[in-house]
N, C-alpha and C positions, 0 to 999 in steps of 0.2 A: 623476702619482701621485694615487691616490684619497685623499680626505680621510678622517680617522679617523672610523669609524662611531660613532653615538651609540646606546647600549644602555640598556635598563631591564629588570632581571630581578626576578621575584617568584615566590612559592611559592603554588601553587594547592591545596595540601593534601598531606599525607603525604610531604613533602620533594620533590615533583615541581615542578621549576623551569621557568618559561616566560620566554623572552627576546624582547623587542620591540626591533628594530633599525632605524634609518634612516640615510641618508647614504651608503650604499655601492652599492646597486642602483637602477636606473631613476631616475636623478637628474633627468631632464628632465620627469618627471611632476610634477604639482602637489603630490602627496604619494605617498610610497612607503615601505613598511615590510616587513620579514620578521618573522614570528612563528614561533618554534621551541620544540618540547618533545620531548625525546628525539631521535630521528632524523627526526621530522616537521617540515617547514619549509614555510611558506606565504608567498607573495609577494602583496602587495596594492598596487595602484596606483589613484589617482584623478586624473582630469583634468576640468576644467570650462571651457566656453567663457566668454570675457570678457563677451559680450553675448548676449541671447536672440535667437532667430531672428525674422525679421519675421512679425508676426501670431501669435506663440506665445501660447497661452492656458492651457497646463497645464504642470506641472513634468515635463520629459523626463529622468527618471532611468533609466539602464540598468545592470543588475548581472549579471555573468556569472562563475560559478565553474567552473573547469576543472581536471581532473587530468591531469597528464602521465604517461603510462605509464612513461617513463624514470625517474620518481620512485621507482618500485618495482622498477626493473630489469627491466621487461617491454616487449615489443613488441606494439602493437595487433594484434588478430586480424582486422581488416578487410582487404579486398583491397589497398587502397592503402597499408597499413601506416603510417598516420598518424592522429592524433586527428581525428575527424570532428565532426559536430554534437553538442551536449551530450546525454549520456544522461539518463535519468530522475533518477538520483541527483544528477547535477550541476545539473539544472533545479531540483530540490527544494531543494538547498543554496543556489542562487542566490535562490530565493524567500525562504528563511529570512533571508538578508542584506537583501534588498530591503525586505521587510515591516518589519524592525526599523529600517532607516535612513530610510525615506521620511518619517515624521512629524517628523524632526529638522530638516529644511530649512525656512527661512522660507516662509510662504504666498505671498509676492509674489516669490519667487525662481524665475525661468523659464528660466534658462540650462541648456543640455545638460550633464549630469554623467554620466560613465562610470566605473564601478567594475569593475575586473578583478581577480579573486582566483584565484591559481594554486597548486596543490599541486606543489612542485618537488622535494620529498623526502618519501618515505613511511616510516611506521613501522608495522609489522604490528600493534602493540598500541594505537596512538593514533588515535582517530577525529578527522578533520580538520574535520568540518562545524561544530561549535560554535566552534572556534578561528578559522574563516573570518571570522565577523562581528567578532571582536576585531581581526583584521588589517585589515579594511575600515574600521572605526571609527578605528583608530590612524592609518591613512593620511590620513583626513579631519582628524584632530586635528593632524597635523604640517603640514597644508596651510593655505592662506589661503582655502579655499572656505568660505563661510558656513554654519555649522550652529549650532543653538540649544544643543545639549548633546552630551556624549559618551555613548556607549552600549557595551554589550558583551553577549555571550551565553555561557551555559554549559549543559552537559547535566547533569541530575540523574537518577540511577538509584537504585533501592533493591536492594541486593545482599545476600542473606542477612539481610534485615531491617534493614540499615543504609543510610542515604542516603549516596551517594558523588557528589562533583562531578567531572565529566569522567572517568567510569570507563574502564578499558581495554576492549578488545574481549572479552577473556577474562571480565572481570567482567560485562559486559553479557549474556553467555550465561546467567548465573545471576540476572538481574534480573527483577522482576515489575512494574517501573514505569520509564518512560523518557520524560523531558520535556526539551525544549530551551526555555530561557527567555531572553528579552532584556529588558533594563531599563536605565534611567539610574540615577544615584545615588539618585534619589528615587522613581521610579515604574516599574511594570511596563509593558512595551510590546508584548510578543508572547509567546505560549505555543504550543507545538506538541508533541504526543506521544501516547503510548499507555500503557495499563496493563491488568493482569489484574484488572479490577473493583476498583479502588482506591476508597476513600471520599473524599468532598469534603474531609474533614479532612487526609487524607494528601496530597492535591494541594496544599492550602494550606501544609502543612509543607514540601513540596518547593519551593514558590515562595519561601518565606522563606529556606531554605538557599541557594537559587540567588541570591537578591538580595544576601545577605551576600558571596558569592563574587564577584558582579559588581561590587560597590563596590570591592573590591581591584583589579580589572582597570581600572575607570574611573580610580582614583587613579594607577595605573601609567601610563596614557595621558596623564594631565595632567602627570605628572612628565617623561615623554618629550617632550611638547610644549614644556615650559619649557626642558629641556636643549637642544632643537633651536633655541631662540631665536624661536619663533613669537610675535609681539607682538599680532596681531589678525587680523581677517578682511577680505577685500577688499570695497570698495564695489561695488555692482551697480545696474544700471538697473532701476528699479521701473516697473511698468505705469502708464500714464496713468490719472488719476482725475478725476471730475467730481461733486463732492458735491451740487451744485444739481440735476443730472440725476437723481442717485440719489433725492433727496428728492421730486422730481416723480413718479417711477415708483412709489415707495412710497405716496405720498398718493393716487394715482389707482387703483392696482391692489390694494392691501392688502386692502380689504374683499372684492373679487372673488375673490382667491386663498383667503382664509379660508373663503368660502362653499363653494368646491369642496373644500377640504381636509376639511371636516367633513361632506361630503355622502355618505359611505359608498359611493363609486362604485367600480366595477371598475377594474382597472389601465388598460386601453386607453381607457375612457371618461374617466377622470381625466386621462390624458395629453392626450387631445383637448381637453378643457375648458381645461387649462392653456395649451395651444398657442393656443387661440382668444383667451384673455385677452392673451397676448403680442402677437397681431395688433392687438388693441384698443389696447394700449400704444403700439405703433408708429404707429398712426393718430393717436392723441392727440398724440404728440410732433411728428408732421408738421404738425398744425394749430397746435400751440404755436409752431412755428418758422415758420409761414406759408408752408409749401411748397405748390406748385401740384400739381394732380392728376397722378399719374404720376411725380413726383419722389421720389427716394429720400433717406433720411437720410444725412448725411455718414458716411463709413466708420467713423471713430472713434466717433461717436455710436451707430451701429448695433452695433458691438462692445461698447461699454460698456452699451448697453441690454440685450443678451443676458446680460452678466455680472450686472448689477444685478437683472434679473428672476429669474435663478437664485438670487441671494442672498435675494431676497424670499421665494421658495418655501421656501428653507432656513429662514429666520427664522420664517415663519408656522407651518409644520408643527411645528417644534421648540417654539415657544411654546405652541401648542395642546396638545401632549403634556405638556409640563412643568406647565402651569397648570391645564388642564382634565382631564388624564388621559384624553383622547380620542385615538384613533388614526385613521389615514386610512380604514380599513374599518369603523370604528365599534366595534371591540373594546376591552375594557379592557386593562390592561397585561399580564395573565397568561394570557388566554384563547388556546388553540391553535385555529387555523382548522379548519374542518370536515374530517373524515377519511373516506376511502373506500379500501378495499383489497381485492384479489382475488388468488388464486393459481391456477396451472394454467390460464392464459388462452390459452396458445399450444400447439397440439397436438404440434409436432415437437421443440422444445427439451427438454432433460432436466429443466429446472425453470424456472418463469416466474412473474412477479408484476406487478401494476399497482398502484402506490401514488400516491394523490392527496391532497394537503393544500392546501386552498384553490385557488389558481391555479398550483400547482406539481405536476408529475406526472412520474413515472419509470416506464418499462417496463423490466424487468430480467430477464435470462436467465442460466441456469447451464448450463454444458457440462462433462461429465465426460470426461476423457481419460486417456491412459496416461502412464507416466513419460517417454516420448519427447516429450510435449507440455509438459514443464516449461519454465519461462521462465528463460533464462540472464540473470542480473543481473551485469554486468561493471563493475568499477571498477579503478582502478590497483592497489589493495592486494590484491584477490582477486576471484575470480568464483565465484558460487554459483548453484545451481538452485533455483527456487521452485516449489512444488507448488500454490500458491494465488495467484492474481492477479486484479485487478479493473481493468477499463477503463471510463472515464467519458466519454461523448460529449455535447456540447452543441451541437446543430445550430441554425442561425440561426432556423428557423421557431418554435423554442420561445419566442422573444420577439417573434414577428411581424415579423422583420427579413429583409432580403436581404443576404447576405454571401458572399464567396468561401470555398469549402471548401479550406483549405490545411493539412490535418493538425491534430494536437492542439496546442492552445495550452498555455502554462505553467499557466494557470488550470485547464484540464482535467486536466493531470497532477497538480497539487496537490490538487484536489478528489477525484480518484480515489484518490490515495494515502491521504487521510484516511479515506475509506470502507473501503479495504482494511485499513488498520491496525486499525480498529475491529472489523471482522468477523473478522479473523484471530484475535482473542483467543478466539473460540468454536469455531474449527475443530478437528476431531478430530486426535488425535495421530499419531505416526509409523507406526502400523499401518494407518492409513486408506490404501487402495490407489490412489485416484484422484488425478489432477491436476485441479484445479477452476479454471475460468475464469468469472468473473462479468462481465457487460457491462450497464451502465446507460445507457440512451438517454433523455435528458431530452426529453419531449414538450411540456411547458409549464414556464415558469419565472417565478415572481414571489416570489423569496426562498428561499434555502437549498435549492437542488437537491442539494447534496452530502448533506444530512441525509435528503432523500427517497431518495437512493441507498442509504444505510445501511439504512433501513427496508425498502425494496424488496428489497435484497440478502439481508437476513435471511429475509424471507418466501420468496424464490425458493430459497434454500439448503434450507430445510425442505421445500419442495415437491419438490425434487430428491432427497430422502432422504439428504442429506449427513451428517446426524447431529449437527448443532450442538445442544448441550444447552439453550440459552436463546436467546430473541430479543434482538437489539440494536437500540435505537432511537436517534434523535438529534434535537436541536433547536438552532436558532440563536437566540442572545440578542443584543439590541441595547442601546444606551445613548444617552440624550440627557442632556447635562449643561450647566449654566450656573452658574458660581460654586459655591456650596455645594448647589445644587438639582440633583437628578438623577432620572431615571426609567429603570428597567430594563424592556425590552420582551421578551416571550416570543414566539417564532416570528415573526421579523421579515419584513416585506415587502421587496421589492426597493428601493422608494423609501425605506423606513426605514433600510435598509442604507446607501444613498447619502447620506442626510441626517443619519445618526447618527454617533456618536463611537466605536462599537465593533462589531465582528462577532465574536461569541464562540460557537463551536460546541462542544457537549458531547454525546458518545455514551456509551451504556452499557446495562447490564442492570438488572433490579430490584435487584441486589445491589451494583452499583458502576460506576465510570467506566471506559470502554474507550478513549476517544479524546478529544482536546481540540485545538482550533485557535482561537486568539484573535489578532485584530489590533486595535491601538489607533490611531485617527486623530488623537488629541489628545495632549498631553504627559502621557502616563502614566495609570495606573489605581491608585487606592488599594486596599489590601488589603480594607478593609471593604466596598467596592463589589464586589470580586471574590467575597467570601463570599456576599453577598446574591444575586448573579447565579447562583452555583452552586446555592444552595438553590432558587431559582426554576426553574432549568433541571431540577433533579431532579424537581420536581413535574410539569413538562411531559413529561419523559421517561417517567415512570410512566403518565401519562395515555395517551400514544401506545402504550405497550406493552400496556395493557389491550385496546386495539382490535386490535393485531396478534395477540394470543393468541386472540381471537375468530375471526380469519380462518383461522388454522391454529395449533393448540395445541402441536404437537410435530412433529419430523421424521418423515417417512414411514418405515415400518419397512424398506421396500425401495425400490431405485431403480425407475423406471418401466419397463414392459415393453419399450419401444423404446430404453431407455438401455443402453449397453454393460455387460456383466458383467465384473467384475474381481475376482480373488482374489489374495491375497498369501500366499506360503508362505515359511517360513524353514527352511533346510536346513543341515546341518553343513558346515563349510568343506571337508571331505575329499570331498564329493560334487559340488562345483561343476564339476570337470573332467568327471565322468561325465555330468552333465546337458548340458553344452555339447558334449562329444564331440570327437574329433579334427577340427580345422579347423571346428568348429561343426556337424559332421555330425548329431549327435543332436538338438540344439535346432532345427535347420532342418527335420529330419524331423517333429518334433512339431508345428511350426507348419504344415507342409505338410499333414499328415494331419488336423489338428484345425481349421484355419482361425483359430487363435488367434494373437495377438501376444504374445511372451514376452520379457521383459527380465530379466537376472540380473546382480547386482552384489554384491561383497563389502562388507559393512558391519558394523563391530564384530566382526570375526573370525567371521562366519557369512554364508551366502549368502541374499540376499533375492531371491525370484523373484516377479515380477508377471506375471499371466496375464490377458489382456484379449481379449474377443471380443463381438461383437454377438449371438452365438448362445450360449445357455445350455449346450446340449449340448457345444459346442466347448470351453467352459471346463471343464466337468466331465471330459471326456475327457482334456484336457491335464493337469488336476490329478491324475487317476488315473495317468496315464503317468509324471509326475514323481515322485509318491509311490512308485510301483513302483521307479523307479531308485534312490531314496535309502533305500528300506526295507531292513532287515536281515532276511534270511530266518531263520525259527526252526524248528528240528527239531520235527516233529509237526504243523506247519501244512499245510493242504490248499489246493491251487491249481488253477485252471483253466488248463491248459497247452496250448500249440500245438506240434505236431510240426514241427521245422525240418529234420531230416535223419535218414535211416535208415542204420544201419551194421550189419554182420553180428552184432555183439555187443549191439545195442540201438538205442534211439532217443534222439536229442538233442532236448529240448523247451525252449521258452521259457516258464517258469512265472511270471516277473515281467518287467516291461519292462527289457530290457537284461541279463537274467540267465537263463542256460541251465544245464541239468543233464542227467545221463544217467539214463534209465530202462533199466536193464540188461534184456536179453532174459529173464532169469530173474525180473524184477519186473513183466513185462507181464501175465502170466497165471499161475494156479495150475498150469496144464498145462505140461509141459516142451515148449519150442518149439525147433525147429532153425533157423527163419527167421521173420522178421516179414512176409514177402511175403504179400499178400492179407489181412493182419490189420490193419496200420497203414500209412498213407501220409502224405506231407508235407502239412501244412495241417490234418490232423485235430486235433480238440480232445479232450482227455482230462483227467479228474480225477486228480491225483497228490498224493502226500504226501511231504514232505521227511523222509527217514529218516536222513540223516547227511551228513557231508562227508568227503572223503578227507583224512586227516591230513597227507599229504605235499604234495599239489597244491592242496588247498582246494576241489576241485571238488565240486559238489552231487550227492548220490545221491537219486534219487526212485523211488517205487514206485507202480504202478497197481494191482497185484493186492491190496495190503494194504487197499484200499478196497472190494474185491469179496468176496462171500461165500466162505468157505473150504470146499472140498469135504471130505467126511468122510475120504477117503484121498487124499493128495496127495504128490507126490514131495518128498523131502527138499530144503529150500532149500540152494543151494551155499554153501560157506564163502567167506570173503574171498579166500583164495588161489586158489580155483577161478574166481572172478570175474575176477581179474587175468589168469589164463592164458587164459580165454575171450576176454578183451578183446584 
């Protein structure tokens, strides 16, 4: 018999209750909880090895979030009908959890830790991604795995002008701001999100509201831990240390490292100089130990030497920045690296740009496609089609390395998503006909390639004539802190990211913020530091935007000549069947005759027709054809008609696409005709005027003679009754 589960329930606002439960499921894991709200239920488990692997030198944390399709009563659409590798949404949610949890573990804890978070029941209105971190943190809280603090995440959106914590899916459709924030009881740890040009003050307000909600969730986890009877955390094996060795390395190499750090060297030259100093350290230690020529340092000494030399670089660079306000490349704290940018650099893509900032470079392309090129984004809750998507690629040559090419990493997916969310804010609305794919290939990388992607993407979109109203730029901010002393760095280098305490990316227009991504490597970030970082980022963002507007000031008025032409029409619902035709006969004929690709779907009780062709004439012909089908003929209008068939009583003509009418023999000429033989044949063109419709059948009556000069004496036109008898 299962033991009685332990539960803690709390209100996240507006009477919405969240329950955390442990003790019923997955009891062999080190920690396991379920978090439920409405019909949404998430299972989180954590397991850690008792000892680190032999030779382990870094913290091996793995986090995976997965959605079971059964949770929403659905069957996967794949061939094998089972959940496969994580999709992009699951990867992004995994990253949200990982980035929040990682700083909470002790620096000397090197045991493998696996966090698995699974959506086991779905609610159509409740987003599971923010609750996933609450579940993961709760599982750690009820385990004996060592963590320094408890954490949680919430989503904050602004709906109809009001900030809402963990809004429903329906509410999010009306939001203009959407951020996921992670924090401990005291400090912010992570921010990720997007906005429609929100101010820095609005972002800070959202962070404050989020932190208040997170404190409630942290308290609930603490109470659950106490109810579960968790008394403390396990002891673990700490890495070996040798303080005497450390002191020797610092005394010998510190001046040498400092000299390189302040030398304003390029990335690769600086790396080579640091590597050369490390070789000198090893030779010095060999002499100090009295080793003969060719002998190697003891394995442990070699390992510790590498660790302590890395620590030395870390300390020297940080002290230089904090005390002297000097950076590795000689810049002050706020200066943006040199900028260079071009558009229309590739002849064949529909839009292209090259953006270079210092030693970071992105070449970005834009491709325009049809509705059939839309990206299917599938999750357990629902599947949607996206008309705009961005792919980010980070090949190994961008950092001068040799690596296996094994598909997109989680980092690439995360960086691409940030750029996509930022640029999406400026994309044209629902009437824009094209599907748009942006691809950023990083050619060089030395800090913030994702922000280079945002800038390059904005330039390429304008070059393609997509019609974005404003440029979007981005900049990565860094932080070096020690005690009460801190330095905020604008446009960080790769080494400054590695040696710093924060990676804070901010994108936006001149008017406001479009995207944010922040990761904290230390125990939290105070609000006053966040505010200063935002102010500094805004100045840098505006500086970059000034250069972007010089490269291309506005979107091109038209797509390029080699780009596909696309037109979108909206028709009344009643004409959808007429455009498609029986079994698709009509729409297939239009595509065959014009060479255009046509898609038609009913949206909001009207037909939306997208016409796509690489040939401008083909688009125009298809548009004219469809307009003819849906047009309502008006008595008195004149048409260019084609004769379709000859009858004894007149000619049937097509005067509009798909619409035929009768030109009675009496309406062909002012002369009285006994037959049309020799006068009119099939395929002939004639100008006709719509003179009426038959009140009984609704058939169209057309006249040719009415457009011809009337002779002075002409036979009396027949009456309606006479027409019927002749017919």
